[in-house]
N, C-alpha and C positions, 0 to 999 in steps of 0.2 A: 504494500500500500504506500502510495506517495502522497505527501501533504506539502503544499507549496505556499509560502507566505512571502510577500514583498515587504522589505524593511528599509526604512530610511537610514542614513548613516549613523545617527546617534540614538536610534530607537531599538537597540538590540534586546534590552532587558524586557521591554513590553512584548516583543515578538516571542521571546522564550516563554513568558507567562501565558500568552494566548495559545502557543503550541501545547503547553502542559494542560491547559484547560480543554483544548480540543482532544487530546489523547485521553483525558479523564472522561469526556463525553463519549468517545468511542468505546472505552471500557464499559461504561454504563449501558450503552446500546447493545454491545455483544453479550453482556450478562443477561439482559432482558430476553435475548433470543437463545439462552442456555448455551452460549458459546463462551470460549475463554480467550481473553486477550493476554498475550505474553509481553509485558513491558521490558523484559530483559533482552528482547530481540529488536528493540527500537533503536535506530541509528539516526543521527542528525548530520547532515552535510550542509555546510554553509556554501552557497554558490555565489560567485562574484569575481571581480577583478582582483589580482594578486595583492596590490597595495591596500585595498579596502579589507580584504580578508585578514591581513596582518593586524588590523585595528581591533578585530573581534577577539576578545580575551576570554570568552566563555568556553570552557572545555568539557565540563560535566554539568548536566542538568538533572535535578531531581524530578522524576515523573513517576507517580503511583508507587511511592516508597521504594524506588530503585533508581540507581544512577544511570543516566543515559549519556553515553560518550559521544563526543563529536568526532567523526571520522573524515578522512580525506576523500574516500570514494565509497560508494555503496552499489550493490548489485540487486537488481530486481528484474524479473522476466528475462534473465540472461543478458542484461545490458548493464555495463559498469559505467556509472557516471562519476566523474571526479569533481572537485570543488571549483575548478575553472572551466568546466564543460569542454575540455579539449579531447576527450575520448581516447587519450593516450593509454590509459590503463585497460580500456576495452580492447583496443587494437593489439596491445601486447598480449593479452589473454587469448585472443583469437589466434594470433600467430603461434603462441606456445601450443595451443591445442592442435593446430594444423601440422606443426612440425612433429608433434607426438604421433599423430596418425600416420604421417609419412614414414616415420621410423618403424612403426608397427607393420606397415605394408612392406617395407624393405626386409624385415626379418622373415616375413612369410614368402617373399619372392624366391628365396633359395630353396624352398620346399616344393615349389611348383615345377612341373615338367612342361616344357614348351615343345609341342610337335609342330614344326613349321614345314 
């Protein structure tokens, strides 16, 4: 699940409070439907330009009696987004997976007999 909030430069603390309130509302909503919300799996990624991200000094946020860490990149639906939206982490992960698959094919190639 993705939640997106637009924040002005000096309004980070109110954004964190509204995010915590939103997560509390989601927990209440899922509990009403006899579902369980796991706050330990919540991750926060600050998106923005590099020099503005350095001004944000909030690293741990209390949400539903557990600490939510701020991470540099997050994965959802097999897409990895990083804090600067460069997709470099996503591309590196896809290349790593592709090279792994090529190595697996290379190992199998020696066991095949080619009749040409």
